[in-house]
Each structure stands twice: as structure tokens, then as C-alpha cells.
All heavy atoms as TSV, in Angstrom:
chain	resi	resn	atom	element	x	y	z
A	1	MET	N	N	157.620	15.176	9.790
A	1	MET	CA	C	157.080	15.275	11.207
A	1	MET	C	C	156.315	16.571	11.254
A	1	MET	O	O	156.894	17.639	10.920
A	1	MET	CB	C	158.291	15.221	12.268
A	1	MET	CG	C	157.837	15.241	13.571
A	1	MET	SD	S	159.143	15.164	14.854
A	1	MET	CE	C	159.651	13.417	14.564
A	2	THR	N	N	155.232	16.554	11.848
A	2	THR	CA	C	154.426	17.773	12.103
A	2	THR	C	C	154.969	18.525	13.189
A	2	THR	O	O	155.720	18.031	13.994
A	2	THR	CB	C	153.010	17.399	12.310
A	2	THR	OG1	O	152.932	16.708	13.522
A	2	THR	CG2	C	152.385	16.579	11.218
A	3	GLY	N	N	154.545	19.822	13.207
A	3	GLY	CA	C	155.055	20.824	14.275
A	3	GLY	C	C	154.658	20.226	15.637
A	3	GLY	O	O	155.472	20.367	16.642
A	4	ILE	N	N	153.492	19.716	15.891
A	4	ILE	CA	C	153.225	19.294	17.215
A	4	ILE	C	C	153.975	18.078	17.534
A	4	ILE	O	O	154.270	17.817	18.816
A	4	ILE	CB	C	151.574	18.874	17.266
A	4	ILE	CG1	C	151.147	18.630	18.750
A	4	ILE	CG2	C	151.337	17.599	16.461
A	4	ILE	CD1	C	151.039	19.943	19.525
A	5	GLY	N	N	154.572	17.250	16.661
A	5	GLY	CA	C	155.373	16.072	17.012
A	5	GLY	C	C	156.649	16.588	17.563
A	5	GLY	O	O	157.177	16.021	18.560
A	6	TRP	N	N	157.269	17.643	17.085
A	6	TRP	CA	C	158.492	18.169	17.680
A	6	TRP	C	C	158.332	18.671	18.995
A	6	TRP	O	O	159.193	18.507	19.916
A	6	TRP	CB	C	158.969	19.357	16.716
A	6	TRP	CG	C	159.564	18.916	15.438
A	6	TRP	CD1	C	158.979	19.072	14.184
A	6	TRP	CD2	C	160.831	18.128	15.274
A	6	TRP	NE1	N	159.813	18.479	13.233
A	6	TRP	CE2	C	160.849	17.935	13.828
A	6	TRP	CE3	C	161.711	17.595	16.153
A	6	TRP	CZ2	C	161.910	17.172	13.287
A	6	TRP	CZ3	C	162.786	17.013	15.515
A	6	TRP	CH2	C	162.867	16.780	14.186
A	7	TYR	N	N	157.118	19.395	19.335
A	7	TYR	CA	C	156.893	19.880	20.649
A	7	TYR	C	C	156.693	18.742	21.629
A	7	TYR	O	O	157.257	18.839	22.838
A	7	TYR	CB	C	155.610	20.772	20.761
A	7	TYR	CG	C	155.849	22.039	19.997
A	7	TYR	CD1	C	155.134	22.433	18.991
A	7	TYR	CD2	C	156.773	22.893	20.453
A	7	TYR	CE1	C	155.170	23.634	18.317
A	7	TYR	CE2	C	156.914	24.209	19.837
A	7	TYR	CZ	C	156.180	24.524	18.790
A	7	TYR	OH	O	156.234	25.703	18.207
A	8	GLU	N	N	156.002	17.651	21.238
A	8	GLU	CA	C	155.896	16.467	22.183
A	8	GLU	C	C	157.182	15.969	22.476
A	8	GLU	O	O	157.458	15.648	23.615
A	8	GLU	CB	C	154.992	15.487	21.395
A	8	GLU	CG	C	154.688	14.309	22.200
A	8	GLU	CD	C	153.762	13.336	21.480
A	8	GLU	OE1	O	153.140	13.554	20.500
A	8	GLU	OE2	O	153.657	12.170	21.982
A	9	VAL	N	N	158.045	15.751	21.499
A	9	VAL	CA	C	159.398	15.061	21.731
A	9	VAL	C	C	160.130	15.976	22.692
A	9	VAL	O	O	160.742	15.569	23.747
A	9	VAL	CB	C	160.066	14.843	20.512
A	9	VAL	CG1	C	161.540	14.545	20.818
A	9	VAL	CG2	C	159.494	13.641	19.671
A	10	GLY	N	N	160.161	17.314	22.384
A	10	GLY	CA	C	160.856	18.285	23.281
A	10	GLY	C	C	160.431	18.216	24.667
A	10	GLY	O	O	161.114	18.328	25.562
A	11	PHE	N	N	159.028	18.201	24.882
A	11	PHE	CA	C	158.554	18.205	26.251
A	11	PHE	C	C	158.959	16.906	26.923
A	11	PHE	O	O	159.337	16.894	28.151
A	11	PHE	CB	C	157.126	18.327	26.229
A	11	PHE	CG	C	156.552	19.810	26.008
A	11	PHE	CD1	C	155.645	20.028	25.124
A	11	PHE	CD2	C	157.143	20.832	26.659
A	11	PHE	CE1	C	155.134	21.287	24.832
A	11	PHE	CE2	C	156.826	22.137	26.355
A	11	PHE	CZ	C	155.746	22.411	25.403
A	12	ARG	N	N	158.829	15.821	26.265
A	12	ARG	CA	C	159.308	14.533	26.885
A	12	ARG	C	C	160.716	14.508	27.166
A	12	ARG	O	O	161.063	14.026	28.323
A	12	ARG	CB	C	158.892	13.448	25.971
A	12	ARG	CG	C	157.377	13.195	25.927
A	12	ARG	CD	C	157.011	11.972	25.191
A	12	ARG	NE	N	155.531	11.855	25.204
A	12	ARG	CZ	C	154.884	10.776	24.709
A	12	ARG	NH1	N	155.636	9.833	24.139
A	12	ARG	NH2	N	153.618	10.754	24.806
A	13	VAL	N	N	161.575	14.967	26.398
A	13	VAL	CA	C	162.971	14.905	26.691
A	13	VAL	C	C	163.335	15.901	27.768
A	13	VAL	O	O	164.115	15.578	28.722
A	13	VAL	CB	C	163.768	15.307	25.412
A	13	VAL	CG1	C	165.273	15.649	25.803
A	13	VAL	CG2	C	163.752	14.233	24.380
A	14	ALA	N	N	162.652	17.144	27.799
A	14	ALA	CA	C	162.917	18.075	28.888
A	14	ALA	C	C	162.429	17.517	30.161
A	14	ALA	O	O	163.175	17.664	31.251
A	14	ALA	CB	C	162.105	19.332	28.612
A	15	ALA	N	N	161.393	16.732	30.217
A	15	ALA	CA	C	160.867	16.211	31.519
A	15	ALA	C	C	161.797	15.167	32.033
A	15	ALA	O	O	162.094	15.168	33.197
A	15	ALA	CB	C	159.440	15.514	31.280
A	16	ASP	N	N	162.438	14.359	31.150
A	16	ASP	CA	C	163.417	13.385	31.533
A	16	ASP	C	C	164.696	14.056	31.984
A	16	ASP	O	O	165.255	13.639	32.933
A	16	ASP	CB	C	163.609	12.381	30.484
A	16	ASP	CG	C	162.410	11.534	30.080
A	16	ASP	OD1	O	161.506	11.309	30.970
A	16	ASP	OD2	O	162.331	10.993	29.040
A	17	VAL	N	N	165.100	15.028	31.304
A	17	VAL	CA	C	166.357	15.636	31.700
A	17	VAL	C	C	166.154	16.443	33.066
A	17	VAL	O	O	167.129	16.344	33.843
A	17	VAL	CB	C	166.782	16.660	30.579
A	17	VAL	CG1	C	167.879	17.689	31.120
A	17	VAL	CG2	C	167.158	15.977	29.402
A	18	VAL	N	N	164.921	16.954	33.335
A	18	VAL	CA	C	164.693	17.629	34.563
A	18	VAL	C	C	164.573	16.533	35.676
A	18	VAL	O	O	164.935	16.795	36.787
A	18	VAL	CB	C	163.596	18.586	34.431
A	18	VAL	CG1	C	163.057	19.046	35.797
A	18	VAL	CG2	C	163.882	19.715	33.512
A	19	GLY	N	N	163.922	15.497	35.301
A	19	GLY	CA	C	163.546	14.557	36.413
A	19	GLY	C	C	164.687	13.622	36.805
A	19	GLY	O	O	164.591	13.170	38.002
A	20	VAL	N	N	165.579	13.316	35.998
A	20	VAL	CA	C	166.639	12.304	36.387
A	20	VAL	C	C	167.639	12.810	37.369
A	20	VAL	O	O	167.827	12.183	38.373
A	20	VAL	CB	C	167.260	11.707	35.049
A	20	VAL	CG1	C	168.421	10.860	35.424
A	20	VAL	CG2	C	166.249	10.896	34.265
A	21	PRO	N	N	168.290	13.951	37.078
A	21	PRO	CA	C	169.386	14.381	37.937
A	21	PRO	C	C	168.963	14.545	39.363
A	21	PRO	O	O	169.724	14.121	40.383
A	21	PRO	CB	C	169.899	15.598	37.307
A	21	PRO	CG	C	169.650	15.441	35.965
A	21	PRO	CD	C	168.290	14.717	35.933
A	22	PRO	N	N	167.820	15.298	39.671
A	22	PRO	CA	C	167.511	15.395	41.069
A	22	PRO	C	C	167.015	14.187	41.787
A	22	PRO	O	O	167.056	14.133	43.030
A	22	PRO	CB	C	166.355	16.473	41.035
A	22	PRO	CG	C	166.185	16.915	39.728
A	22	PRO	CD	C	166.888	16.035	38.881
A	23	ALA	N	N	166.681	13.207	41.133
A	23	ALA	CA	C	166.162	11.941	41.719
A	23	ALA	C	C	167.273	11.137	42.423
A	23	ALA	O	O	166.963	10.517	43.467
A	23	ALA	CB	C	165.450	11.091	40.656
A	24	PHE	N	N	168.445	11.159	41.836
A	24	PHE	CA	C	169.448	10.375	42.443
A	24	PHE	C	C	170.053	10.858	43.803
A	24	PHE	O	O	170.021	10.118	44.706
A	24	PHE	CB	C	170.660	10.120	41.414
A	24	PHE	CG	C	170.273	9.184	40.445
A	24	PHE	CD1	C	169.955	9.567	39.153
A	24	PHE	CD2	C	170.097	7.825	40.649
A	24	PHE	CE1	C	169.628	8.702	38.015
A	24	PHE	CE2	C	169.739	6.879	39.670
A	24	PHE	CZ	C	169.462	7.341	38.385
A	25	PRO	N	N	170.386	12.128	43.847
A	25	PRO	CA	C	170.961	12.633	45.184
A	25	PRO	C	C	169.874	12.743	46.241
A	25	PRO	O	O	170.122	12.606	47.430
A	25	PRO	CB	C	171.566	13.933	44.849
A	25	PRO	CG	C	171.041	14.289	43.553
A	25	PRO	CD	C	170.555	13.151	42.855
A	26	SER	N	N	168.669	12.996	45.918
A	26	SER	CA	C	167.661	13.202	46.865
A	26	SER	C	C	167.057	11.939	47.548
A	26	SER	O	O	166.358	11.978	48.508
A	26	SER	CB	C	166.474	14.054	46.338
A	26	SER	OG	O	165.791	13.379	45.291
A	27	GLY	N	N	167.298	10.822	46.963
A	27	GLY	CA	C	166.842	9.518	47.533
A	27	GLY	C	C	166.051	8.610	46.661
A	27	GLY	O	O	166.260	7.401	46.656
A	28	PRO	N	N	165.008	9.024	45.863
A	28	PRO	CA	C	164.182	8.155	45.120
A	28	PRO	C	C	164.884	7.607	43.920
A	28	PRO	O	O	164.696	8.081	42.746
A	28	PRO	CB	C	162.990	8.999	44.791
A	28	PRO	CG	C	163.282	10.284	44.816
A	28	PRO	CD	C	164.555	10.432	45.753
A	29	VAL	N	N	165.781	6.788	44.066
A	29	VAL	CA	C	166.623	6.168	43.002
A	29	VAL	C	C	165.780	5.514	42.016
A	29	VAL	O	O	166.007	5.572	40.806
A	29	VAL	CB	C	167.726	5.281	43.506
A	29	VAL	CG1	C	168.580	4.681	42.446
A	29	VAL	CG2	C	168.641	6.031	44.557
A	30	VAL	N	N	164.750	4.713	42.429
A	30	VAL	CA	C	163.841	4.051	41.556
A	30	VAL	C	C	163.212	4.933	40.596
A	30	VAL	O	O	163.118	4.759	39.373
A	30	VAL	CB	C	162.868	3.177	42.274
A	30	VAL	CG1	C	161.902	2.548	41.323
A	30	VAL	CG2	C	163.612	2.121	43.195
A	31	SER	N	N	162.760	6.118	41.097
A	31	SER	CA	C	162.146	7.079	40.171
A	31	SER	C	C	163.081	7.626	39.118
A	31	SER	O	O	162.840	7.773	37.968
A	31	SER	CB	C	161.624	8.304	40.938
A	31	SER	OG	O	160.592	7.950	41.782
A	32	GLY	N	N	164.351	7.826	39.634
A	32	GLY	CA	C	165.433	8.344	38.622
A	32	GLY	C	C	165.674	7.208	37.566
A	32	GLY	O	O	165.788	7.539	36.437
A	33	LEU	N	N	165.705	5.955	37.948
A	33	LEU	CA	C	165.974	4.910	37.106
A	33	LEU	C	C	164.739	4.789	36.009
A	33	LEU	O	O	164.977	4.688	34.727
A	33	LEU	CB	C	166.100	3.524	37.662
A	33	LEU	CG	C	167.335	3.368	38.531
A	33	LEU	CD1	C	167.365	2.091	39.262
A	33	LEU	CD2	C	168.594	3.437	37.554
A	34	VAL	N	N	163.557	4.976	36.548
A	34	VAL	CA	C	162.334	4.934	35.648
A	34	VAL	C	C	162.386	6.108	34.627
A	34	VAL	O	O	162.174	5.915	33.440
A	34	VAL	CB	C	161.029	5.016	36.430
A	34	VAL	CG1	C	159.846	5.213	35.552
A	34	VAL	CG2	C	160.877	3.664	37.227
A	35	TYR	N	N	162.731	7.322	35.112
A	35	TYR	CA	C	162.889	8.410	34.151
A	35	TYR	C	C	164.051	8.144	33.230
A	35	TYR	O	O	163.822	8.496	32.028
A	35	TYR	CB	C	163.254	9.671	34.913
A	35	TYR	CG	C	162.026	10.486	35.386
A	35	TYR	CD1	C	161.724	10.662	36.762
A	35	TYR	CD2	C	161.274	11.207	34.507
A	35	TYR	CE1	C	160.655	11.415	37.196
A	35	TYR	CE2	C	160.180	11.957	34.818
A	35	TYR	CZ	C	159.932	12.049	36.156
A	35	TYR	OH	O	158.812	12.778	36.572
A	36	GLY	N	N	165.139	7.622	33.609
A	36	GLY	CA	C	166.100	7.160	32.703
A	36	GLY	C	C	165.764	6.190	31.595
A	36	GLY	O	O	166.064	6.460	30.445
A	37	VAL	N	N	165.039	5.235	32.055
A	37	VAL	CA	C	164.483	4.281	31.042
A	37	VAL	C	C	163.581	4.996	30.089
A	37	VAL	O	O	163.585	4.682	28.798
A	37	VAL	CB	C	163.788	2.978	31.748
A	37	VAL	CG1	C	162.922	2.237	30.735
A	37	VAL	CG2	C	164.804	2.293	32.487
A	38	PHE	N	N	162.663	5.815	30.546
A	38	PHE	CA	C	161.704	6.403	29.674
A	38	PHE	C	C	162.438	7.422	28.699
A	38	PHE	O	O	162.152	7.591	27.592
A	38	PHE	CB	C	160.621	7.281	30.407
A	38	PHE	CG	C	159.544	6.446	31.032
A	38	PHE	CD1	C	159.022	6.739	32.246
A	38	PHE	CD2	C	159.215	5.302	30.395
A	38	PHE	CE1	C	157.976	5.984	32.814
A	38	PHE	CE2	C	158.191	4.625	30.867
A	38	PHE	CZ	C	157.509	4.905	32.119
A	39	PHE	N	N	163.522	8.049	29.166
A	39	PHE	CA	C	164.363	8.900	28.381
A	39	PHE	C	C	164.961	8.159	27.154
A	39	PHE	O	O	164.856	8.558	26.022
A	39	PHE	CB	C	165.436	9.584	29.130
A	39	PHE	CG	C	166.294	10.477	28.366
A	39	PHE	CD1	C	165.837	11.650	27.857
A	39	PHE	CD2	C	167.629	10.149	28.197
A	39	PHE	CE1	C	166.661	12.476	27.097
A	39	PHE	CE2	C	168.544	11.087	27.551
A	39	PHE	CZ	C	167.913	12.199	26.989
A	40	VAL	N	N	165.488	6.943	27.504
A	40	VAL	CA	C	166.091	6.129	26.362
A	40	VAL	C	C	164.881	5.729	25.416
A	40	VAL	O	O	165.183	5.710	24.222
A	40	VAL	CB	C	166.719	4.930	26.978
A	40	VAL	CG1	C	167.135	3.931	25.966
A	40	VAL	CG2	C	167.894	5.344	27.752
A	41	MET	N	N	163.827	5.278	25.983
A	41	MET	CA	C	162.702	4.869	25.130
A	41	MET	C	C	162.211	6.064	24.133
A	41	MET	O	O	161.915	5.875	22.989
A	41	MET	CB	C	161.462	4.397	25.942
A	41	MET	CG	C	161.789	3.015	26.546
A	41	MET	SD	S	160.579	2.552	27.880
A	41	MET	CE	C	159.082	2.445	26.819
A	42	VAL	N	N	162.217	7.271	24.669
A	42	VAL	CA	C	161.805	8.396	23.947
A	42	VAL	C	C	162.811	8.684	22.844
A	42	VAL	O	O	162.454	8.934	21.636
A	42	VAL	CB	C	161.623	9.735	24.798
A	42	VAL	CG1	C	161.535	10.968	23.998
A	42	VAL	CG2	C	160.349	9.535	25.669
A	43	LEU	N	N	164.145	8.466	23.160
A	43	LEU	CA	C	165.106	8.688	22.161
A	43	LEU	C	C	165.068	7.706	20.988
A	43	LEU	O	O	165.143	8.049	19.828
A	43	LEU	CB	C	166.537	8.832	22.734
A	43	LEU	CG	C	166.784	9.992	23.620
A	43	LEU	CD1	C	168.197	9.834	24.243
A	43	LEU	CD2	C	166.641	11.307	22.863
A	44	ILE	N	N	164.793	6.413	21.369
A	44	ILE	CA	C	164.619	5.343	20.420
A	44	ILE	C	C	163.486	5.602	19.519
A	44	ILE	O	O	163.460	5.443	18.299
A	44	ILE	CB	C	164.559	3.987	21.120
A	44	ILE	CG1	C	165.922	3.662	21.761
A	44	ILE	CG2	C	164.146	2.932	20.114
A	44	ILE	CD1	C	165.919	2.460	22.647
A	45	GLY	N	N	162.314	6.012	20.165
A	45	GLY	CA	C	161.054	6.369	19.344
A	45	GLY	C	C	161.274	7.442	18.476
A	45	GLY	O	O	160.848	7.505	17.301
A	46	PHE	N	N	161.981	8.459	18.967
A	46	PHE	CA	C	162.331	9.729	18.122
A	46	PHE	C	C	163.099	9.321	16.941
A	46	PHE	O	O	162.891	9.755	15.733
A	46	PHE	CB	C	162.932	10.773	18.909
A	46	PHE	CG	C	163.328	11.958	18.215
A	46	PHE	CD1	C	162.315	12.808	17.631
A	46	PHE	CD2	C	164.700	12.411	18.048
A	46	PHE	CE1	C	162.638	13.932	16.899
A	46	PHE	CE2	C	164.925	13.523	17.250
A	46	PHE	CZ	C	163.971	14.363	16.833
A	47	ARG	N	N	164.160	8.481	17.094
A	47	ARG	CA	C	164.969	7.995	16.044
A	47	ARG	C	C	164.147	7.203	14.915
A	47	ARG	O	O	164.278	7.458	13.834
A	47	ARG	CB	C	166.138	7.175	16.605
A	47	ARG	CG	C	167.240	6.926	15.550
A	47	ARG	CD	C	168.318	6.117	16.119
A	47	ARG	NE	N	168.090	4.838	15.678
A	47	ARG	CZ	C	168.729	3.665	16.330
A	47	ARG	NH1	N	169.497	3.821	17.294
A	47	ARG	NH2	N	168.559	2.524	15.830
A	48	GLY	N	N	163.291	6.364	15.491
A	48	GLY	CA	C	162.439	5.609	14.454
A	48	GLY	C	C	161.482	6.454	13.849
A	48	GLY	O	O	161.309	6.264	12.618
A	49	ARG	N	N	160.973	7.570	14.442
A	49	ARG	CA	C	160.072	8.378	13.766
A	49	ARG	C	C	160.816	9.235	12.687
A	49	ARG	O	O	160.209	9.395	11.509
A	49	ARG	CB	C	159.455	9.254	14.828
A	49	ARG	CG	C	158.393	10.134	14.218
A	49	ARG	CD	C	157.590	10.923	15.350
A	49	ARG	NE	N	156.529	11.679	14.766
A	49	ARG	CZ	C	155.666	12.327	15.558
A	49	ARG	NH1	N	155.710	12.215	16.837
A	49	ARG	NH2	N	154.760	13.046	14.961
A	50	LEU	N	N	161.997	9.708	12.940
A	50	LEU	CA	C	162.734	10.406	11.986
A	50	LEU	C	C	163.020	9.541	10.756
A	50	LEU	O	O	162.913	9.953	9.615
A	50	LEU	CB	C	164.051	10.837	12.495
A	50	LEU	CG	C	163.982	12.051	13.219
A	50	LEU	CD1	C	165.457	12.401	13.962
A	50	LEU	CD2	C	163.484	13.269	12.551
A	51	ARG	N	N	163.386	8.190	10.910
A	51	ARG	CA	C	163.595	7.281	9.947
A	51	ARG	C	C	162.394	7.096	9.094
A	51	ARG	O	O	162.421	7.020	7.827
A	51	ARG	CB	C	164.051	5.992	10.419
A	51	ARG	CG	C	165.493	5.946	10.910
A	51	ARG	CD	C	165.825	4.418	11.323
A	51	ARG	NE	N	167.278	4.479	11.722
A	51	ARG	CZ	C	167.829	3.386	12.249
A	51	ARG	NH1	N	167.140	2.256	12.444
A	51	ARG	NH2	N	169.060	3.474	12.656
A	52	ARG	N	N	161.241	6.878	9.704
A	52	ARG	CA	C	159.977	6.737	8.995
A	52	ARG	C	C	159.599	7.937	8.121
A	52	ARG	O	O	159.156	7.772	6.988
A	52	ARG	CB	C	158.767	6.285	9.992
A	52	ARG	CG	C	158.849	4.845	10.306
A	52	ARG	CD	C	157.576	4.500	11.144
A	52	ARG	NE	N	157.390	5.366	12.286
A	52	ARG	CZ	C	157.757	5.202	13.518
A	52	ARG	NH1	N	158.625	4.268	13.751
A	52	ARG	NH2	N	157.440	6.018	14.449
A	53	SER	N	N	159.859	9.024	8.709
A	53	SER	CA	C	159.478	10.281	8.004
A	53	SER	C	C	160.378	10.504	6.795
A	53	SER	O	O	159.909	10.884	5.716
A	53	SER	CB	C	159.458	11.589	8.890
A	53	SER	OG	O	160.784	11.734	9.305
A	54	ARG	N	N	161.675	10.101	6.948
A	54	ARG	CA	C	162.551	10.188	5.736
A	54	ARG	C	C	162.211	9.243	4.655
A	54	ARG	O	O	162.166	9.571	3.436
A	54	ARG	CB	C	163.962	9.982	6.214
A	54	ARG	CG	C	164.603	11.122	7.041
A	54	ARG	CD	C	166.021	10.858	7.339
A	54	ARG	NE	N	166.492	11.912	8.269
A	54	ARG	CZ	C	167.423	11.682	9.245
A	54	ARG	NH1	N	167.962	10.513	9.351
A	54	ARG	NH2	N	167.727	12.671	9.984
A	55	VAL	N	N	161.774	8.002	5.050
A	55	VAL	CA	C	161.362	7.049	4.046
A	55	VAL	C	C	160.095	7.472	3.347
A	55	VAL	O	O	159.908	7.369	2.067
A	55	VAL	CB	C	161.189	5.743	4.714
A	55	VAL	CG1	C	160.494	4.606	3.813
A	55	VAL	CG2	C	162.485	5.037	5.160
A	56	MET	N	N	159.091	7.980	4.163
A	56	MET	CA	C	157.940	8.533	3.504
A	56	MET	C	C	158.118	9.670	2.589
A	56	MET	O	O	157.536	9.769	1.386
A	56	MET	CB	C	156.985	8.869	4.569
A	56	MET	CG	C	156.363	7.738	5.382
A	56	MET	SD	S	155.237	8.194	6.731
A	56	MET	CE	C	154.085	9.304	5.874
A	57	ALA	N	N	159.157	10.608	2.942
A	57	ALA	CA	C	159.470	11.708	2.137
A	57	ALA	C	C	160.039	11.193	0.800
A	57	ALA	O	O	159.807	11.687	-0.278
A	57	ALA	CB	C	160.311	12.684	2.803
A	58	ALA	N	N	160.990	10.107	0.839
A	58	ALA	CA	C	161.618	9.613	-0.298
A	58	ALA	C	C	160.623	9.020	-1.154
A	58	ALA	O	O	160.645	9.054	-2.425
A	58	ALA	CB	C	162.721	8.711	0.129
A	59	ASN	N	N	159.569	8.237	-0.650
A	59	ASN	CA	C	158.543	7.686	-1.368
A	59	ASN	C	C	157.662	8.693	-2.105
A	59	ASN	O	O	157.320	8.477	-3.283
A	59	ASN	CB	C	157.701	6.756	-0.515
A	59	ASN	CG	C	158.417	5.506	-0.137
A	59	ASN	OD1	O	159.440	5.126	-0.680
A	59	ASN	ND2	N	157.945	4.875	0.906
A	60	VAL	N	N	157.381	9.723	-1.396
A	60	VAL	CA	C	156.575	10.852	-2.151
A	60	VAL	C	C	157.354	11.402	-3.242
A	60	VAL	O	O	156.821	11.662	-4.299
A	60	VAL	CB	C	156.232	11.882	-1.016
A	60	VAL	CG1	C	155.629	13.093	-1.778
A	60	VAL	CG2	C	155.185	11.318	-0.019
A	61	GLU	N	N	158.595	11.608	-3.066
A	61	GLU	CA	C	159.439	12.220	-4.110
A	61	GLU	C	C	159.534	11.284	-5.311
A	61	GLU	O	O	159.439	11.704	-6.408
A	61	GLU	CB	C	160.782	12.554	-3.542
A	61	GLU	CG	C	160.776	13.763	-2.709
A	61	GLU	CD	C	162.202	14.096	-2.167
A	61	GLU	OE1	O	163.208	13.430	-2.481
A	61	GLU	OE2	O	162.259	14.989	-1.317
A	62	ALA	N	N	159.686	9.989	-5.025
A	62	ALA	CA	C	159.742	8.991	-6.148
A	62	ALA	C	C	158.434	8.869	-6.860
A	62	ALA	O	O	158.441	8.743	-8.115
A	62	ALA	CB	C	160.189	7.609	-5.551
A	63	VAL	N	N	157.319	8.965	-6.204
A	63	VAL	CA	C	156.040	8.863	-6.866
A	63	VAL	C	C	155.834	10.259	-7.742
A	63	VAL	O	O	155.328	10.216	-8.849
A	63	VAL	CB	C	154.924	8.767	-5.823
A	63	VAL	CG1	C	153.522	9.097	-6.503
A	63	VAL	CG2	C	155.005	7.356	-5.259
A	64	ALA	N	N	156.242	11.411	-7.184
A	64	ALA	CA	C	156.068	12.617	-7.885
A	64	ALA	C	C	156.939	12.740	-9.119
A	64	ALA	O	O	156.714	13.482	-10.009
A	64	ALA	CB	C	156.387	13.785	-6.949
A	65	ALA	N	N	158.129	12.066	-9.136
A	65	ALA	CA	C	159.086	12.109	-10.282
A	65	ALA	C	C	158.591	11.393	-11.508
A	65	ALA	O	O	157.762	10.683	-11.625
A	65	ALA	CB	C	160.373	11.638	-9.837
């Protein structure tokens, strides 16, 4: 994963962590739910990206050997 990828994931997770808790007590529950759904989607995408990067690294090592 490139450096910019880590920053992108970090910013998205931070936005979701900051956006979800204040949304529920202040009233816009739908916004909080949307932020929560996006947070789960970001985590799933991040997990998939890590898996793909590990597979790609293993393939590169296999070809180099």
C-alpha cells in the first residue's frame, strides 16, 4: 500500500469516528446511521486492500525467487 493510501484510510476512518457519536444525541439519527454504514464499508475495503497487497507481495517474492 502506498503512503497516500494510508492517509486516505486514516482520514475516512477519522471522519466516521468524529461524525457518528455527535449525530445520535443531537437529533440527526439518519446521518449517524449513514456515517456508521460508511465506516463499516471503509473497514471492509481496507481489509480487502490489505489482503490484495499481501497477495501481490507474495507473488512478487515468488517471481523474484
